[in-house]
matplotlib code that plots the C-alpha trace (Angstrom):
import matplotlib.pyplot as plt

x = [7.8, 9.7, 6.5, 4.6, 7.2, 7.2, 3.4, 3.5, 6.1, 4.0, 1.0, 3.1, 4.1, 0.5, -0.4, 2.2, 0.7, -2.7, -1.6, 0.0, -3.2, -5.8, -4.6, -5.6, -8.6, -11.1, -10.3, -10.2, -13.9, -14.6, -15.7, -13.3, -10.3, -7.3, -5.4, -2.3, 0.2, 3.3, 6.0, 5.8, 9.4, 10.6, 13.4, 12.9, 10.7, 8.1, 9.8, 13.0, 11.1, 9.3, 12.6, 13.9, 10.7, 11.4, 14.3, 13.0, 12.3, 8.8, 8.2, 8.4, 12.0, 12.9, 15.8, 15.2, 12.8, 11.2, 7.8, 5.2, 5.8, 3.8, 1.9, -0.5, -3.4, -2.3, -1.9, -5.3, -7.0, -5.4, -6.5, -10.0, -10.8, -9.0, -9.3, -12.4, -10.1, -10.6, -8.4, -9.2, -9.9, -7.4, -4.4, -1.4, 1.3, 4.9, 3.5, 1.7, -1.8, -4.0, -6.3, -8.9, -11.8, -14.6, -15.8, -12.5, -11.1, -7.8, -5.7, -2.7, -0.1, 1.0, 4.0, 3.2, 6.2, 6.7, 6.9, 3.2, 4.2, 3.7, 4.9, 3.0, 5.0, 2.8, -0.5, -2.6, -5.9, -8.4, -9.5, -12.6, -13.5, -14.6, -11.0, -8.7, -6.2, -3.4, -3.9, -2.9, 0.1, 1.2, 0.8, 2.9, 5.6, 5.2, 4.1]
y = [-24.2, -22.2, -22.1, -20.7, -18.1, -17.1, -16.8, -14.7, -12.5, -12.0, -11.2, -8.7, -7.0, -6.9, -5.4, -2.7, -1.8, -1.8, 0.6, 2.8, 3.1, 2.6, 5.0, 8.1, 6.4, 7.7, 11.2, 10.4, 9.7, 13.5, 14.8, 17.7, 15.6, 16.6, 14.0, 13.0, 10.2, 8.6, 6.4, 2.8, 3.2, 6.1, 8.1, 6.8, 8.6, 6.6, 6.9, 5.4, 2.8, 1.8, 0.9, -0.9, -2.9, -5.0, -6.7, -6.9, -10.2, -11.0, -10.0, -13.5, -13.6, -10.0, -9.0, -5.6, -2.9, -2.9, -2.3, -5.1, -7.5, -10.7, -12.7, -10.8, -12.7, -11.9, -8.2, -8.1, -10.0, -7.7, -4.5, -5.8, -7.4, -5.3, -1.8, -2.2, -1.0, -2.0, -1.5, 1.8, 1.3, 3.7, 3.8, 2.5, 5.0, 3.7, 0.2, 0.7, -0.1, 2.4, 0.9, 3.0, 2.9, 5.5, 3.8, 4.1, 7.1, 5.3, 4.7, 2.5, 2.3, -1.2, -2.2, -5.5, -7.7, -10.3, -13.1, -12.8, -10.8, -7.2, -4.5, -1.7, 1.4, 4.2, 4.8, 7.7, 9.2, 11.4, 9.0, 9.9, 8.1, 11.4, 12.8, 12.4, 9.6, 12.0, 13.6, 10.4, 9.8, 13.4, 13.2, 10.0, 11.7, 9.8, 12.7]
z = [14.3, 11.7, 9.5, 12.4, 13.1, 9.4, 9.5, 12.6, 11.0, 7.9, 10.0, 12.0, 8.7, 7.6, 11.0, 10.5, 7.1, 8.8, 11.4, 8.9, 7.0, 9.7, 12.4, 10.4, 8.8, 11.2, 10.4, 6.7, 6.7, 6.8, 3.4, 3.7, 4.4, 2.2, 0.3, 2.3, 1.6, 2.9, 1.5, 2.9, 4.1, 6.2, 4.7, 1.1, -1.4, -3.2, -6.7, -5.3, -3.4, -6.6, -8.2, -5.2, -4.7, -7.8, -6.0, -2.4, -0.8, 0.2, 3.8, 5.2, 3.9, 4.8, 7.0, 8.6, 7.7, 4.3, 2.7, 2.9, -0.1, -0.6, -3.1, -5.3, -3.7, -0.2, -1.0, -2.7, 0.2, 2.8, 1.0, 0.2, 3.5, 6.0, 4.4, 2.1, -0.7, -4.3, -7.3, -9.0, -12.7, -14.1, -16.3, -14.3, -13.6, -13.6, -13.5, -10.2, -9.1, -7.1, -4.6, -2.6, -0.3, -0.1, 3.0, 4.9, 3.0, 2.5, -0.6, -1.3, -4.2, -5.0, -7.2, -8.9, -9.9, -12.6, -10.1, -9.0, -5.9, -5.1, -2.7, -1.0, -1.7, -0.5, 1.3, 2.5, 3.5, 1.8, -0.9, -2.9, -6.1, -7.6, -7.2, -10.2, -9.8, -10.7, -7.3, -5.5, -7.8, -7.3, -3.5, -3.5, -5.5, -8.8, -11.0]

ax = plt.figure().add_subplot(projection="3d")
ax.plot(x, y, z, "-o")
ax.set_aspect("equal")
plt.show()
């Protein structure tokens, strides 16, 4: 029963991330959509969240509100399958990975950790692979 509850909790967290990114996704498909972004945790800027993410429990162990943290494979699967996002081949900034989808117009910043887990620290809309990656990092507050 506890395993089922943990799985439901993790899926709920994934759903929260999905809503954060997917709700504005429809409007992001417009070619004139400006790049916009949000920290994954209200009231905490992305740079502070990046530092805190290294010590956060994975979402199935979390108590209270925190960004979505899970195994690297679960994060990658969620971003790839649910949002059609792929890792952007670019130099990492502050140890983060940028993921984006031209199809959905969404982007996500992921903070990988040494224990083969990662946390989503920011996301947004207005992704276009022709746009410099610096725009996304600046929008997230990491430049």
